[in-house]
Every structure is written in structure tokens, then in C-alpha cells.
MARNU-32033 format. One line per 10 residues: number of its first residue (from 1); for each residue x, y, z of N, C-alpha, C. Coordinates in steps of 0.05 Angstrom, whole numbers. Example, Ala and Ser with C-alpha at 12.3 -4.5 7.8 and 13.67 -1.06 7.14 Angstrom:
BEGIN
1	264 -114 156 246 -90 156 264 -66 156  257 -45 142 273 -21 143 258 1 157 $
// end
This chain:
BEGIN
1	17 -24 0 0 0 0 18 25 0  8 46 -12 22 71 -13 9 91 6  26 107 20 15 127 38 6 151 22  -18 159 29 -29 183 16 -27 208 32  -10 208 52 -7 232 68 -21 230 95  -15 248 113 -28 247 139 -29 275 151  -42 276 174 -45 302 187 -44 297 217  -34 316 232 -32 315 261 -43 341 272  -56 338 295 -68 361 308 -66 357 339  -64 378 353 -64 376 382 -66 404 394 $
11	-71 405 420 -73 431 432 -83 430 461  -86 453 472 -95 456 500 -112 481 502  -134 478 516 -151 501 521 -163 500 549  -171 523 559 -184 524 585 -201 548 586  -220 548 605 -236 572 611 -243 572 640  -247 596 651 -256 600 678 -276 622 678  -298 618 693 -319 637 695 -326 641 725  -326 665 734 -333 671 762 -355 692 762  -375 688 779 -397 707 781 -407 710 809  -415 734 816 -426 740 843 -450 758 839 $
21	-471 752 854 -495 768 854 -505 772 883  -515 795 889 -528 798 915 -552 817 912  -572 811 929 -597 826 927 -606 833 955  -612 858 960 -622 868 986 -652 868 985  -664 850 1000 -694 849 1000 -704 871 1018  -694 873 1042 -699 896 1060 -676 897 1080  -679 912 1101 -657 915 1120 -652 890 1136  -671 871 1135 -667 846 1151 -660 822 1134  -662 824 1108 -658 801 1091 -641 809 1066  -620 792 1062 -603 795 1038 -598 767 1026 $
31	-596 766 999 -590 741 985 -564 745 970  -547 724 972 -521 724 958 -519 699 941  -509 701 917 -504 678 900 -476 681 887  -461 659 887 -434 659 875 -430 633 860  -415 634 838 -410 610 822 -382 612 810  -369 590 807 -343 588 794 -343 563 777  -338 567 751 -338 545 732 -312 545 717  -301 521 711 -276 520 697 -271 492 685  -259 492 661 -252 467 648 -224 470 635  -209 448 635 -183 447 621 -183 422 604 $
41	-170 424 581 -169 400 563 -143 401 547  -129 379 546 -106 374 528 -113 351 509  -108 355 484 -116 333 465 -95 331 442  -94 308 430 -77 303 407 -92 284 388  -89 289 362 -101 273 341 -82 269 318  -84 246 306 -68 241 282 -85 225 262  -80 230 236 -96 217 215 -77 211 191  -78 187 182 -62 179 159 -78 162 140  -74 167 114 -88 152 93 -70 134 77  -79 111 70 -64 92 54 -82 83 30 $
51	-70 83 7 -85 75 -17 -75 48 -27  -93 29 -31 -86 3 -42 -82 5 -72  -58 -2 -81 -51 1 -109 -68 -18 -127  -76 -40 -115 -92 -59 -132 -121 -51 -134  -133 -43 -112 -162 -37 -113 -168 -7 -115  -150 10 -107 -155 39 -107 -170 48 -82  -176 30 -64 -190 37 -39 -170 52 -20  -181 72 -7 -165 88 12 -173 81 40  -154 71 56 -159 65 84 -148 87 102  -164 95 122 -156 117 140 -150 105 168 $
61	-127 112 178 -120 105 206 -121 131 223  -136 130 244 -138 153 263 -131 144 291  -116 161 305 -111 158 333 -116 184 348  -124 182 372 -130 207 388 -126 201 418  -121 222 432 -119 220 461 -126 247 474  -135 246 499 -142 271 512 -140 268 542  -137 291 555 -136 293 584 -152 318 591  -173 315 608 -189 338 614 -199 336 643  -204 359 655 -214 361 682 -229 387 685  -248 388 704 -264 412 707 -276 413 735 $
71	-284 438 743 -296 444 768 -322 459 765  -341 454 782 -366 470 784 -371 475 814  -372 500 822 -376 508 850 -398 529 851  -419 525 866 -440 545 869 -449 546 898  -458 570 906 -467 574 933 -489 595 934  -510 590 949 -532 609 953 -534 614 983  -532 639 991 -532 646 1020 -554 666 1026  -569 661 1048 -589 680 1057 -580 691 1084  -578 717 1085 -570 731 1110 -596 743 1122  -601 735 1147 -625 745 1161 -617 758 1187 $
81	-625 782 1190 -619 798 1215 -644 797 1233  -642 783 1255 -664 781 1274 -666 807 1291  -644 814 1303 -642 839 1319 -615 852 1313  -610 876 1324 -583 887 1320 -561 870 1331  -567 852 1349 -546 835 1361 -546 806 1351  -565 799 1335 -567 771 1326 -573 769 1297  -557 754 1282 -563 749 1254 -554 721 1246  -563 711 1224 -557 684 1215 -551 683 1185  -533 664 1178 -528 659 1150 -536 630 1144  -554 626 1125 -562 600 1116 -551 595 1088 $
91	-536 574 1084 -522 570 1058 -528 543 1046  -534 542 1021 -536 518 1005 -513 518 985  -499 496 982 -476 496 964 -475 470 948  -461 472 925 -458 450 907 -430 451 895  -416 428 893 -390 428 880 -387 402 865  -373 403 842 -369 379 826 -342 381 813  -327 359 815 -301 357 802 -300 332 784  -292 335 759 -290 312 741 -262 310 729  -252 286 727 -226 281 714 -230 259 694  -220 263 670 -224 244 648 -199 242 631 $
101	-190 218 625 -168 214 606 -174 190 589  -164 190 564 -170 168 547 -154 169 521  -154 147 506 -141 146 480 -155 125 464  -150 125 438 -162 105 420 -151 106 392  -159 87 376 -151 85 349 -173 72 332  -175 79 307 -195 68 290 -185 66 261  -197 48 246 -190 44 218 -215 40 202  -217 54 180 -241 53 163 -234 60 135  -253 55 116 -250 63 88 -258 92 86  -243 107 71 -249 136 67 -276 139 54 $
111	-285 120 38 -310 122 24 -334 116 43  -328 104 66 -349 97 85 -339 101 114  -336 126 123 -324 131 149 -341 121 173  -366 116 169 -383 106 191 -379 77 197  -367 62 179 -363 34 182 -334 29 191  -330 28 218 -303 24 229 -299 -6 232  -281 -18 217 -277 -47 219 -255 -55 238  -238 -36 246 -217 -42 266 -215 -17 284  -216 -22 310 -213 1 328 -215 -6 357  -206 12 374 -209 8 403 -208 35 417 $
121	-218 36 441 -217 61 457 -216 54 486  -202 70 501 -199 67 530 -205 93 544  -220 93 566 -227 118 580 -227 113 610  -215 131 624 -214 130 654 -229 155 664  -248 151 682 -266 172 691 -266 171 722  -263 195 735 -266 197 764 -277 224 771  -286 227 796 -296 253 804 -308 253 832  -316 276 841 -329 280 867 -352 300 864  -375 294 875 -397 313 875 -407 316 903  -411 341 911 -420 348 939 -444 366 938 $
131	-464 359 954 -486 377 960 -486 382 990  -489 408 998 -487 414 1026 -505 437 1034  -508 439 1060 -523 461 1072 -515 466 1100  -516 491 1109 -509 497 1137 -523 523 1145  -526 526 1171 -537 550 1182 -519 559 1206  -511 583 1206 -493 594 1226 -505 619 1239  -505 620 1265 -516 643 1280 -493 659 1292  -497 685 1293 -477 703 1305 -492 722 1324  -483 721 1349 -496 736 1371 -475 753 1385  -481 779 1388 -464 798 1401 -478 810 1425 $
141	-477 796 1448 -492 807 1472 -481 833 1482  -454 837 1479 -441 862 1486 -415 865 1470  -402 887 1471 -378 891 1455 -355 871 1461  -357 858 1484 -335 840 1492 -339 811 1483  -363 805 1473 -370 777 1467 -379 774 1437  -369 754 1424 -379 746 1398 -385 716 1398  -410 709 1400 -418 681 1403 -428 671 1376  -418 647 1369 -425 634 1344 -434 606 1349  -454 597 1334 -462 569 1336 -476 561 1310  -475 536 1303 -488 527 1278 -486 497 1273 $
151	-499 489 1252 -499 461 1243 -497 460 1213  -488 437 1202 -486 434 1174 -483 405 1166  -489 399 1140 -487 372 1130 -479 373 1101  -462 354 1093 -453 351 1065 -458 323 1056  -469 320 1032 -474 293 1020 -453 290 998  -436 270 1001 -414 265 982 -421 242 964  -413 245 938 -413 223 919 -385 220 908  -372 199 915 -344 194 906 -345 175 882  -331 182 861 -328 165 838 -297 159 835  -287 140 850 -258 136 852 -244 130 826 $
161	-257 118 807 -244 112 782 -258 89 767  -268 95 743 -280 74 727 -265 73 700  -259 49 692 -245 44 666 -264 32 646  -265 44 622 -283 34 601 -266 28 577  -269 3 567 -254 -6 543 -273 -17 523  -270 -8 498 -286 -18 476 -267 -25 453  -275 -46 438 -259 -55 415 -277 -66 394  -268 -63 369 -283 -74 346 -262 -83 325  -259 -109 322 -240 -120 304 -254 -139 285  -254 -131 259 -267 -147 238 -296 -153 244 $
171	-310 -133 255 -338 -135 261 -345 -147 288  -325 -156 303 -330 -167 329 -326 -145 351  -348 -137 363 -347 -115 382 -348 -126 411  -332 -114 428 -332 -121 456 -330 -96 473  -343 -97 496 -342 -74 515 -335 -85 543  -320 -70 558 -313 -78 585 -311 -53 603  -324 -55 626 -324 -33 645 -315 -45 672  -295 -33 685 -285 -43 710 -274 -20 726  -271 -25 752 -261 -4 770 -278 -2 795  -273 19 810 -288 24 835 -316 33 830 $
181	-334 25 847 -362 34 845 -365 61 860  -387 74 855 -392 99 869 -395 94 899  -385 113 914 -387 112 944 -401 137 953  -421 133 971 -437 155 981 -431 159 1011  -431 184 1019 -424 190 1047 -438 215 1057  -443 216 1083 -455 239 1096 -435 250 1116  -431 276 1116 -414 290 1136 -430 311 1150  -430 309 1177 -446 327 1193 -429 341 1214  -436 366 1220 -421 380 1241 -440 398 1257  -432 404 1281 -446 423 1298 -425 436 1316 $
191	-429 461 1323 -408 475 1339 -421 498 1354  -407 507 1374 -414 532 1389 -388 543 1401  -385 569 1400 -360 581 1410 -366 610 1420  -349 619 1437 -350 646 1447 -323 659 1445  -321 680 1429 -296 695 1426 -299 720 1443  -285 721 1465 -290 744 1483 -264 757 1492  -267 782 1499 -244 798 1507 -243 800 1537  -219 791 1548 -215 792 1577 -205 819 1586  -185 829 1571 -174 856 1576 -169 868 1548  -158 892 1548 -152 905 1522 -130 890 1507 $
201	-114 874 1521 -92 859 1509 -95 829 1509  -117 820 1520 -121 791 1523 -149 782 1514  -149 763 1495 -175 752 1486 -174 721 1490  -197 709 1491 -200 681 1494 -221 670 1475  -218 645 1467 -238 632 1450 -243 605 1461  -268 601 1470 -277 575 1481 -300 564 1464  -299 538 1460 -321 526 1444 -320 496 1443  -340 485 1431 -343 457 1426 -349 452 1397  -338 430 1386 -343 423 1358 -348 393 1356  -369 386 1343 -377 358 1339 -378 352 1310 $
211	-367 329 1301 -368 322 1273 -369 291 1270  -384 281 1250 -383 253 1244 -384 249 1214  -377 225 1206 -375 218 1177 -387 190 1174  -408 188 1158 -422 163 1154 -417 154 1125  -404 130 1122 -398 119 1096 -400 89 1097  -414 77 1078 -418 48 1077 -428 36 1103  -447 50 1115 -460 42 1140 -441 41 1164  -419 56 1162 -401 58 1185 -399 88 1192  -401 92 1219 -400 120 1229 -373 125 1242  -360 147 1233 -334 154 1244 -337 181 1259 $
// end
């Protein structure tokens, strides 16, 4: 067979978007929203054509690979002022991280690119997704005391790593998926503290903090 030429391509791109919004409902209520989004990707591709001298058919060989990752972070906060000495922040948040890498190769006739008669692909996928919420109170009984207390919970979804392999050789297709399964967990906390001034040069902070982590029916 004679080579009919080839082409190679590759590159890297990324983007980041950050946004913040706030709205004053009245002197007792305010709403805040923030978001941060970002993706990065590195990729490479190559393509080469071969022409059969006897039949004139052109076969195309393609290979590709990529590495990409991305983040999504969002938070919605409600600030409520009960009295001049007491206010609270209630927050709902979401975060997601994805990591993906893979490579593959395929062979087909240039006259019929949809009919891949030889090829394979491998992909590795992992990530973490969190949903959470918390409420924190701030109480100032006098200028010497700043009392804080609150509770919160986060629901985790861990995707430690899944491998996906596909192949197609002479019309025989096979698929295989293996790796760790998703793991779900709950994280809870509660706390109370008092940051107070003893003298003009001396301050103290006293408090209690409780936390637990529930995963696979085990509590830590």
C-alpha cells in the first residue's frame, strides 16, 4: 500500500468563569449567590491515509488521546438579621469535580467513514460531587463577646475511578467496564463558641465542635 499523506493536530484550552450576585430584600434580609466554573483540556489527534494500489481503496488510520478536568462550584446564601445583636447565614452549596483521560484508534475506508472495521478506545473517569447546607448564627450580647453556633451537613458522591474499554476488530465488538463503584457518604457537624475579650490585650476563644462521617453504613 502507498501512503497518501497524513495530518496531526493537538492543543490545549481552558476557561474560567466567576460570578457573584447579591440582592437586598430589605434591611433584615439579603440574598447572595456565587459561582465558579472551569474546564481544562489537552488533546492530540493524528490521521493517515493509505491507498491500495490494486483496488484503489483508501484506508484511514486515526488515533486520538485527551486529558481533561473541570470544576463546578455554586453557593446560595441567605442573610437574616433578627435583631441588631443577632443574625444568621443559611447557605446551600454544590460542587463537582471531574477528571477524564483516554485514548483510542480506528481504521475505516475513506468512502465509508461510519463503518469502522478495526478500532479500540480506553477511557478513565473519576470525580467527586458534593451537596451541602449549613446555618450559622452570630450573637453579640455586648462589645466583649462574639458568640457563634451552627450546624451543617454535606452529602458526598465519590467516583474513585471507572475504566471503560471498547474494541471492534473485523466486526466483532466487545465492551468492558471495571473499577471502583460509586461511594456515598454523609458528613455532619455542629459547633458553638464564644470569642470574648478579657482585657484590652487579652482575648480568649472557648467552644465545642462535633463532627461525624457516615460511609458504607459505618459511622466515624
